[in-house]
A tleap script that builds the chain and sets N, CA, C and O, in Angstrom:
source leaprc.protein.ff14SB
mol = sequence {
  NMET SER TYR LEU ALA LYS LEU PRO GLY MET
  PRO ASP ARG ASP GLY ILE ARG PRO GLY MET
  ALA PHE TYR GLU GLY SER GLY PRO ALA GLY
  ALA CYS CYS GLY ASN CYS GLN HIE ARG GLY
  TYR TRP ARG ALA GLY LYS THR VAL PHE ASN
  GLU GLN THR SER MET LEU GLU GLU LYS ARG
  VAL HIE HIE SER GLY CYS ALA LEU PHE LEU
  LYS PHE THR HIE ARG HIE GLY PRO GLU VAL
  LYS LYS GLU TRP LYS ALA CYS LYS TYR HIE
  GLN ARG LYS GLN CSER
}
set mol.1.N position { 0.842 -1.177 0.000 }
set mol.1.CA position { 0.000 0.000 0.000 }
set mol.1.C position { 0.884 1.235 0.000 }
set mol.1.O position { 1.880 1.307 0.720 }
set mol.2.N position { 0.505 2.193 -0.811 }
set mol.2.CA position { 1.265 3.425 -0.937 }
set mol.2.C position { 0.690 4.494 -0.004 }
set mol.2.O position { -0.527 4.628 0.119 }
set mol.3.N position { 1.567 5.248 0.646 }
set mol.3.CA position { 1.132 6.329 1.527 }
set mol.3.C position { 1.115 7.676 0.809 }
set mol.3.O position { 0.733 8.688 1.397 }
set mol.4.N position { 1.521 7.692 -0.444 }
set mol.4.CA position { 1.492 8.923 -1.214 }
set mol.4.C position { 0.127 9.081 -1.871 }
set mol.4.O position { -0.631 8.116 -1.974 }
set mol.5.N position { -0.183 10.275 -2.306 }
set mol.5.CA position { -1.452 10.523 -2.968 }
set mol.5.C position { -1.488 9.797 -4.311 }
set mol.5.O position { -0.527 9.839 -5.079 }
set mol.6.N position { -2.601 9.137 -4.578 }
set mol.6.CA position { -2.764 8.449 -5.856 }
set mol.6.C position { -3.422 9.393 -6.847 }
set mol.6.O position { -4.440 10.015 -6.546 }
set mol.7.N position { -2.839 9.493 -8.018 }
set mol.7.CA position { -3.407 10.310 -9.070 }
set mol.7.C position { -4.125 9.405 -10.050 }
set mol.7.O position { -3.565 8.391 -10.466 }
set mol.8.N position { -5.348 9.740 -10.433 }
set mol.8.CA position { -6.096 8.892 -11.354 }
set mol.8.C position { -5.373 8.777 -12.702 }
set mol.8.O position { -4.932 9.773 -13.275 }
set mol.9.N position { -5.264 7.553 -13.185 }
set mol.9.CA position { -4.634 7.309 -14.477 }
set mol.9.C position { -3.122 7.241 -14.454 }
set mol.9.O position { -2.501 6.984 -15.486 }
set mol.10.N position { -2.520 7.464 -13.303 }
set mol.10.CA position { -1.062 7.427 -13.191 }
set mol.10.C position { -0.640 6.174 -12.428 }
set mol.10.O position { -1.246 5.842 -11.409 }
set mol.11.N position { 0.395 5.470 -12.908 }
set mol.11.CA position { 0.843 4.277 -12.192 }
set mol.11.C position { 1.548 4.649 -10.887 }
set mol.11.O position { 2.123 5.731 -10.764 }
set mol.12.N position { 1.495 3.740 -9.925 }
set mol.12.CA position { 2.244 3.919 -8.695 }
set mol.12.C position { 2.894 2.590 -8.335 }
set mol.12.O position { 2.791 1.631 -9.100 }
set mol.13.N position { 3.550 2.515 -7.203 }
set mol.13.CA position { 4.325 1.324 -6.885 }
set mol.13.C position { 3.468 0.096 -6.616 }
set mol.13.O position { 4.006 -1.010 -6.566 }
set mol.14.N position { 2.154 0.242 -6.440 }
set mol.14.CA position { 1.283 -0.916 -6.262 }
set mol.14.C position { 1.154 -1.720 -7.559 }
set mol.14.O position { 0.782 -2.893 -7.518 }
set mol.15.N position { 1.453 -1.111 -8.700 }
set mol.15.CA position { 1.352 -1.788 -9.989 }
set mol.15.C position { 2.646 -2.414 -10.454 }
set mol.15.O position { 2.758 -2.813 -11.613 }
set mol.16.N position { 3.628 -2.507 -9.573 }
set mol.16.CA position { 4.927 -3.055 -9.963 }
set mol.16.C position { 4.913 -4.571 -9.846 }
set mol.16.O position { 4.508 -5.116 -8.820 }
set mol.17.N position { 5.355 -5.246 -10.894 }
set mol.17.CA position { 5.561 -6.690 -10.870 }
set mol.17.C position { 7.041 -6.927 -11.143 }
set mol.17.O position { 7.595 -6.320 -12.060 }
set mol.18.N position { 7.688 -7.786 -10.377 }
set mol.18.CA position { 9.115 -8.023 -10.598 }
set mol.18.C position { 9.382 -8.627 -11.970 }
set mol.18.O position { 8.734 -9.596 -12.367 }
set mol.19.N position { 10.330 -8.056 -12.685 }
set mol.19.CA position { 10.716 -8.571 -13.986 }
set mol.19.C position { 10.019 -7.922 -15.163 }
set mol.19.O position { 10.379 -8.198 -16.307 }
set mol.20.N position { 9.037 -7.071 -14.926 }
set mol.20.CA position { 8.347 -6.397 -16.032 }
set mol.20.C position { 9.093 -5.117 -16.403 }
set mol.20.O position { 9.733 -4.494 -15.556 }
set mol.21.N position { 9.003 -4.730 -17.676 }
set mol.21.CA position { 9.710 -3.553 -18.170 }
set mol.21.C position { 9.069 -2.247 -17.698 }
set mol.21.O position { 9.750 -1.225 -17.608 }
set mol.22.N position { 7.764 -2.269 -17.395 }
set mol.22.CA position { 7.063 -1.069 -16.935 }
set mol.22.C position { 5.913 -1.520 -16.043 }
set mol.22.O position { 5.766 -2.716 -15.790 }
set mol.23.N position { 5.097 -0.588 -15.564 }
set mol.23.CA position { 4.007 -0.893 -14.646 }
set mol.23.C position { 2.966 -1.806 -15.296 }
set mol.23.O position { 2.632 -1.662 -16.472 }
set mol.24.N position { 2.465 -2.747 -14.497 }
set mol.24.CA position { 1.412 -3.651 -14.959 }
set mol.24.C position { 0.137 -2.861 -15.219 }
set mol.24.O position { -0.223 -1.977 -14.441 }
set mol.25.N position { -0.544 -3.182 -16.314 }
set mol.25.CA position { -1.812 -2.535 -16.645 }
set mol.25.C position { -1.676 -1.226 -17.382 }
set mol.25.O position { -2.686 -0.579 -17.654 }
set mol.26.N position { -0.462 -0.805 -17.720 }
set mol.26.CA position { -0.278 0.463 -18.424 }
set mol.26.C position { -0.337 0.285 -19.937 }
set mol.26.O position { -0.187 1.256 -20.679 }
set mol.27.N position { -0.552 -0.934 -20.400 }
set mol.27.CA position { -0.588 -1.231 -21.831 }
set mol.27.C position { -1.992 -1.184 -22.398 }
set mol.27.O position { -2.895 -0.618 -21.782 }
set mol.28.N position { -2.185 -1.781 -23.581 }
set mol.28.CA position { -3.497 -1.794 -24.212 }
set mol.28.C position { -4.542 -2.484 -23.331 }
set mol.28.O position { -4.226 -3.424 -22.601 }
set mol.29.N position { -5.767 -2.016 -23.407 }
set mol.29.CA position { -6.848 -2.589 -22.603 }
set mol.29.C position { -7.092 -4.043 -23.000 }
set mol.29.O position { -7.212 -4.359 -24.183 }
set mol.30.N position { -7.164 -4.912 -22.016 }
set mol.30.CA position { -7.449 -6.319 -22.249 }
set mol.30.C position { -6.252 -7.159 -22.664 }
set mol.30.O position { -6.384 -8.375 -22.802 }
set mol.31.N position { -5.097 -6.556 -22.864 }
set mol.31.CA position { -3.906 -7.304 -23.281 }
set mol.31.C position { -3.207 -7.880 -22.055 }
set mol.31.O position { -3.270 -7.321 -20.960 }
set mol.32.N position { -2.539 -9.013 -22.268 }
set mol.32.CA position { -1.790 -9.634 -21.174 }
set mol.32.C position { -0.399 -10.016 -21.676 }
set mol.32.O position { -0.140 -10.023 -22.879 }
set mol.33.N position { 0.479 -10.331 -20.749 }
set mol.33.CA position { 1.870 -10.645 -21.091 }
set mol.33.C position { 2.000 -11.933 -21.894 }
set mol.33.O position { 2.997 -12.125 -22.590 }
set mol.34.N position { 1.021 -12.807 -21.808 }
set mol.34.CA position { 1.094 -14.085 -22.504 }
set mol.34.C position { 1.136 -13.963 -24.013 }
set mol.34.O position { 1.655 -14.858 -24.680 }
set mol.35.N position { 0.606 -12.885 -24.574 }
set mol.35.CA position { 0.631 -12.721 -26.026 }
set mol.35.C position { 1.541 -11.584 -26.472 }
set mol.35.O position { 1.343 -11.011 -27.544 }
set mol.36.N position { 2.540 -11.255 -25.652 }
set mol.36.CA position { 3.515 -10.218 -25.989 }
set mol.36.C position { 4.766 -10.845 -26.597 }
set mol.36.O position { 5.233 -11.886 -26.134 }
set mol.37.N position { 5.298 -10.220 -27.618 }
set mol.37.CA position { 6.484 -10.775 -28.269 }
set mol.37.C position { 7.750 -10.625 -27.441 }
set mol.37.O position { 8.750 -11.277 -27.741 }
set mol.38.N position { 7.742 -9.795 -26.418 }
set mol.38.CA position { 8.923 -9.604 -25.567 }
set mol.38.C position { 9.019 -10.634 -24.452 }
set mol.38.O position { 10.061 -10.740 -23.804 }
set mol.39.N position { 7.951 -11.399 -24.214 }
set mol.39.CA position { 7.979 -12.402 -23.146 }
set mol.39.C position { 8.649 -13.665 -23.666 }
set mol.39.O position { 8.182 -14.274 -24.628 }
set mol.40.N position { 9.723 -14.045 -23.039 }
set mol.40.CA position { 10.447 -15.261 -23.394 }
set mol.40.C position { 11.600 -14.985 -24.346 }
set mol.40.O position { 11.440 -14.311 -25.364 }
set mol.41.N position { 12.764 -15.519 -23.997 }
set mol.41.CA position { 13.950 -15.385 -24.839 }
set mol.41.C position { 14.921 -16.497 -24.490 }
set mol.41.O position { 14.771 -17.160 -23.464 }
set mol.42.N position { 15.911 -16.701 -25.337 }
set mol.42.CA position { 16.935 -17.720 -25.114 }
set mol.42.C position { 18.126 -17.074 -24.418 }
set mol.42.O position { 18.560 -15.981 -24.780 }
set mol.43.N position { 18.643 -17.773 -23.412 }
set mol.43.CA position { 19.814 -17.287 -22.710 }
set mol.43.C position { 20.841 -18.408 -22.594 }
set mol.43.O position { 20.521 -19.582 -22.777 }
set mol.44.N position { 22.056 -18.034 -22.294 }
set mol.44.CA position { 23.133 -19.017 -22.185 }
set mol.44.C position { 22.919 -19.887 -20.961 }
set mol.44.O position { 22.552 -19.407 -19.888 }
set mol.45.N position { 23.156 -21.172 -21.145 }
set mol.45.CA position { 23.059 -22.119 -20.038 }
set mol.45.C position { 24.442 -22.581 -19.635 }
set mol.45.O position { 25.412 -21.831 -19.741 }
set mol.46.N position { 24.531 -23.801 -19.178 }
set mol.46.CA position { 25.807 -24.349 -18.741 }
set mol.46.C position { 26.685 -24.696 -19.937 }
set mol.46.O position { 26.188 -25.081 -20.995 }
set mol.47.N position { 27.977 -24.557 -19.758 }
set mol.47.CA position { 28.946 -24.994 -20.747 }
set mol.47.C position { 29.386 -26.401 -20.358 }
set mol.47.O position { 29.827 -26.637 -19.233 }
set mol.48.N position { 29.260 -27.333 -21.304 }
set mol.48.CA position { 29.603 -28.730 -21.028 }
set mol.48.C position { 30.667 -29.206 -22.011 }
set mol.48.O position { 30.787 -28.691 -23.123 }
set mol.49.N position { 31.427 -30.188 -21.579 }
set mol.49.CA position { 32.470 -30.764 -22.423 }
set mol.49.C position { 31.888 -31.943 -23.180 }
set mol.49.O position { 31.347 -32.870 -22.576 }
set mol.50.N position { 31.999 -31.908 -24.521 }
set mol.50.CA position { 31.547 -32.999 -25.363 }
set mol.50.C position { 32.729 -33.928 -25.609 }
set mol.50.O position { 33.697 -33.543 -26.264 }
set mol.51.N position { 32.652 -35.145 -25.087 }
set mol.51.CA position { 33.766 -36.084 -25.204 }
set mol.51.C position { 33.963 -36.579 -26.635 }
set mol.51.O position { 35.085 -36.922 -27.010 }
set mol.52.N position { 32.918 -36.624 -27.433 }
set mol.52.CA position { 33.031 -37.097 -28.810 }
set mol.52.C position { 33.806 -36.122 -29.683 }
set mol.52.O position { 34.611 -36.539 -30.516 }
set mol.53.N position { 33.571 -34.833 -29.499 }
set mol.53.CA position { 34.239 -33.824 -30.320 }
set mol.53.C position { 35.414 -33.170 -29.602 }
set mol.53.O position { 36.171 -32.416 -30.214 }
set mol.54.N position { 35.574 -33.448 -28.318 }
set mol.54.CA position { 36.621 -32.844 -27.479 }
set mol.54.C position { 36.549 -31.314 -27.487 }
set mol.54.O position { 37.572 -30.629 -27.512 }
set mol.55.N position { 35.299 -30.791 -27.466 }
set mol.55.CA position { 35.094 -29.341 -27.469 }
set mol.55.C position { 34.104 -28.955 -26.375 }
set mol.55.O position { 33.295 -29.768 -25.929 }
set mol.56.N position { 34.189 -27.712 -25.962 }
set mol.56.CA position { 33.213 -27.178 -25.034 }
set mol.56.C position { 32.003 -26.693 -25.818 }
set mol.56.O position { 32.149 -26.002 -26.827 }
set mol.57.N position { 30.809 -27.051 -25.359 }
set mol.57.CA position { 29.578 -26.632 -26.021 }
set mol.57.C position { 28.724 -25.856 -25.031 }
set mol.57.O position { 28.577 -26.251 -23.875 }
set mol.58.N position { 28.172 -24.763 -25.491 }
set mol.58.CA position { 27.310 -23.946 -24.649 }
set mol.58.C position { 25.861 -24.340 -24.901 }
set mol.58.O position { 25.379 -24.283 -26.032 }
set mol.59.N position { 25.184 -24.733 -23.854 }
set mol.59.CA position { 23.768 -25.071 -23.962 }
set mol.59.C position { 22.956 -23.792 -23.845 }
set mol.59.O position { 23.357 -22.860 -23.147 }
set mol.60.N position { 21.809 -23.743 -24.528 }
set mol.60.CA position { 20.926 -22.589 -24.466 }
set mol.60.C position { 19.646 -22.987 -23.743 }
set mol.60.O position { 19.147 -24.099 -23.912 }
set mol.61.N position { 19.123 -22.072 -22.940 }
set mol.61.CA position { 17.953 -22.324 -22.118 }
set mol.61.C position { 16.902 -21.257 -22.428 }
set mol.61.O position { 17.222 -20.072 -22.521 }
set mol.62.N position { 15.643 -21.684 -22.589 }
set mol.62.CA position { 14.570 -20.712 -22.811 }
set mol.62.C position { 14.107 -20.176 -21.464 }
set mol.62.O position { 13.796 -20.943 -20.553 }
set mol.63.N position { 14.064 -18.845 -21.347 }
set mol.63.CA position { 13.675 -18.170 -20.107 }
set mol.63.C position { 12.381 -17.413 -20.369 }
set mol.63.O position { 12.265 -16.736 -21.390 }
set mol.64.N position { 11.412 -17.512 -19.474 }
set mol.64.CA position { 10.108 -16.865 -19.642 }
set mol.64.C position { 10.065 -15.457 -19.051 }
set mol.64.O position { 9.014 -15.006 -18.595 }
set mol.65.N position { 11.173 -14.783 -19.058 }
set mol.65.CA position { 11.231 -13.406 -18.571 }
set mol.65.C position { 10.965 -12.411 -19.685 }
set mol.65.O position { 10.694 -12.799 -20.822 }
set mol.66.N position { 11.042 -11.149 -19.363 }
set mol.66.CA position { 10.806 -10.071 -20.320 }
set mol.66.C position { 12.135 -9.658 -20.964 }
set mol.66.O position { 13.090 -9.309 -20.270 }
set mol.67.N position { 12.179 -9.702 -22.283 }
set mol.67.CA position { 13.396 -9.336 -23.006 }
set mol.67.C position { 13.702 -7.845 -22.860 }
set mol.67.O position { 14.871 -7.457 -22.868 }
set mol.68.N position { 12.688 -7.014 -22.728 }
set mol.68.CA position { 12.935 -5.581 -22.542 }
set mol.68.C position { 13.475 -5.281 -21.149 }
set mol.68.O position { 14.264 -4.350 -20.985 }
set mol.69.N position { 13.064 -6.054 -20.138 }
set mol.69.CA position { 13.642 -5.899 -18.802 }
set mol.69.C position { 15.143 -6.169 -18.869 }
set mol.69.O position { 15.934 -5.448 -18.261 }
set mol.70.N position { 15.530 -7.198 -19.601 }
set mol.70.CA position { 16.955 -7.510 -19.787 }
set mol.70.C position { 17.661 -6.369 -20.515 }
set mol.70.O position { 18.769 -5.986 -20.141 }
set mol.71.N position { 17.037 -5.836 -21.534 }
set mol.71.CA position { 17.642 -4.748 -22.309 }
set mol.71.C position { 17.830 -3.480 -21.462 }
set mol.71.O position { 18.859 -2.811 -21.556 }
set mol.72.N position { 16.840 -3.161 -20.645 }
set mol.72.CA position { 16.889 -1.938 -19.846 }
set mol.72.C position { 17.812 -2.057 -18.635 }
set mol.72.O position { 18.505 -1.098 -18.297 }
set mol.73.N position { 17.832 -3.210 -17.980 }
set mol.73.CA position { 18.565 -3.353 -16.725 }
set mol.73.C position { 19.873 -4.131 -16.855 }
set mol.73.O position { 20.693 -4.113 -15.936 }
set mol.74.N position { 20.076 -4.802 -17.963 }
set mol.74.CA position { 21.269 -5.631 -18.200 }
set mol.74.C position { 21.378 -6.781 -17.198 }
set mol.74.O position { 22.477 -7.193 -16.826 }
set mol.75.N position { 20.225 -7.289 -16.770 }
set mol.75.CA position { 20.210 -8.484 -15.929 }
set mol.75.C position { 18.929 -9.259 -16.206 }
set mol.75.O position { 17.919 -8.694 -16.626 }
set mol.76.N position { 18.993 -10.559 -15.964 }
set mol.76.CA position { 17.840 -11.420 -16.190 }
set mol.76.C position { 16.868 -11.278 -15.025 }
set mol.76.O position { 17.254 -11.413 -13.864 }
set mol.77.N position { 15.631 -11.009 -15.336 }
set mol.77.CA position { 14.615 -10.876 -14.310 }
set mol.77.C position { 13.905 -12.196 -14.067 }
set mol.77.O position { 14.168 -13.178 -14.761 }
set mol.78.N position { 13.007 -12.230 -13.086 }
set mol.78.CA position { 12.246 -13.445 -12.829 }
set mol.78.C position { 11.225 -13.706 -13.936 }
set mol.78.O position { 11.016 -12.872 -14.817 }
set mol.79.N position { 10.607 -14.859 -13.873 }
set mol.79.CA position { 9.611 -15.234 -14.875 }
set mol.79.C position { 8.445 -14.254 -14.855 }
set mol.79.O position { 8.012 -13.813 -13.791 }
set mol.80.N position { 7.939 -13.917 -16.039 }
set mol.80.CA position { 6.769 -13.059 -16.170 }
set mol.80.C position { 5.587 -13.973 -16.482 }
set mol.80.O position { 5.612 -14.709 -17.469 }
set mol.81.N position { 4.564 -13.927 -15.651 }
set mol.81.CA position { 3.395 -14.797 -15.807 }
set mol.81.C position { 2.563 -14.389 -17.009 }
set mol.81.O position { 2.461 -13.204 -17.326 }
set mol.82.N position { 1.969 -15.365 -17.675 }
set mol.82.CA position { 1.158 -15.109 -18.869 }
set mol.82.C position { -0.069 -14.258 -18.579 }
set mol.82.O position { -0.477 -13.453 -19.417 }
set mol.83.N position { -0.662 -14.429 -17.401 }
set mol.83.CA position { -1.927 -13.766 -17.099 }
set mol.83.C position { -1.774 -12.336 -16.584 }
set mol.83.O position { -2.783 -11.665 -16.366 }
set mol.84.N position { -0.561 -11.850 -16.382 }
set mol.84.CA position { -0.372 -10.478 -15.917 }
set mol.84.C position { -0.832 -9.491 -16.983 }
set mol.84.O position { -0.697 -9.749 -18.179 }
set mol.85.N position { -1.374 -8.361 -16.542 }
set mol.85.CA position { -1.799 -7.314 -17.472 }
set mol.85.C position { -0.575 -6.716 -18.152 }
set mol.85.O position { 0.488 -6.605 -17.542 }
set mol.86.N position { -0.723 -6.339 -19.397 }
set mol.86.CA position { 0.399 -5.868 -20.215 }
set mol.86.C position { 0.886 -4.487 -19.792 }
set mol.86.O position { 0.132 -3.673 -19.259 }
set mol.87.N position { 2.180 -4.250 -20.048 }
set mol.87.CA position { 2.759 -2.934 -19.782 }
set mol.87.C position { 2.702 -2.086 -21.058 }
set mol.87.O position { 2.213 -2.538 -22.094 }
set mol.88.N position { 3.200 -0.870 -20.968 }
set mol.88.CA position { 3.101 0.053 -22.103 }
set mol.88.C position { 3.961 -0.375 -23.298 }
set mol.88.O position { 3.752 0.126 -24.403 }
set mol.89.N position { 4.914 -1.280 -23.107 }
set mol.89.CA position { 5.761 -1.747 -24.202 }
set mol.89.C position { 5.194 -2.983 -24.903 }
set mol.89.O position { 5.876 -3.588 -25.730 }
set mol.90.N position { 3.979 -3.357 -24.589 }
set mol.90.CA position { 3.367 -4.564 -25.153 }
set mol.90.C position { 3.293 -4.489 -26.672 }
set mol.90.O position { 2.851 -3.493 -27.245 }
set mol.91.N position { 3.737 -5.570 -27.307 }
set mol.91.CA position { 3.584 -5.719 -28.755 }
set mol.91.C position { 3.058 -7.123 -29.006 }
set mol.91.O position { 3.635 -8.103 -28.536 }
set mol.92.N position { 1.963 -7.217 -29.747 }
set mol.92.CA position { 1.347 -8.509 -30.009 }
set mol.92.C position { 2.308 -9.397 -30.781 }
set mol.92.O position { 3.005 -8.936 -31.685 }
set mol.93.N position { 2.341 -10.693 -30.416 }
set mol.93.CA position { 3.210 -11.661 -31.093 }
set mol.93.C position { 2.838 -11.760 -32.571 }
set mol.93.O position { 1.665 -11.723 -32.942 }
set mol.94.N position { 3.862 -11.884 -33.393 }
set mol.94.CA position { 3.651 -12.087 -34.828 }
set mol.94.C position { 3.370 -13.569 -35.068 }
set mol.94.O position { 4.043 -14.427 -34.497 }
set mol.95.N position { 2.401 -13.868 -35.891 }
set mol.95.CA position { 2.036 -15.279 -36.152 }
set mol.95.C position { 3.027 -15.967 -37.052 }
set mol.95.O position { 2.862 -17.147 -37.364 }
savepdb mol mol.pdb
quit
């Protein structure tokens, strides 16, 4: 709960979700993070030694975080749930 005055139509800290690029619900009406093209990206996983080729191979892992959060903060955020309301950077996934 915020002790500051709430202004109608303006986001405040009650709308913050960890890992989102901006305040929850500041995006298009009715949109959610589950259909945003920024949700989910590939990141580097563990490096393992392949005995057959005698080389180190980097495994890639799919992360369900926000790619814009990574771009803005330069760190991987927690998972962004599909049902969360979209932020102002929401872009519908391309089919």
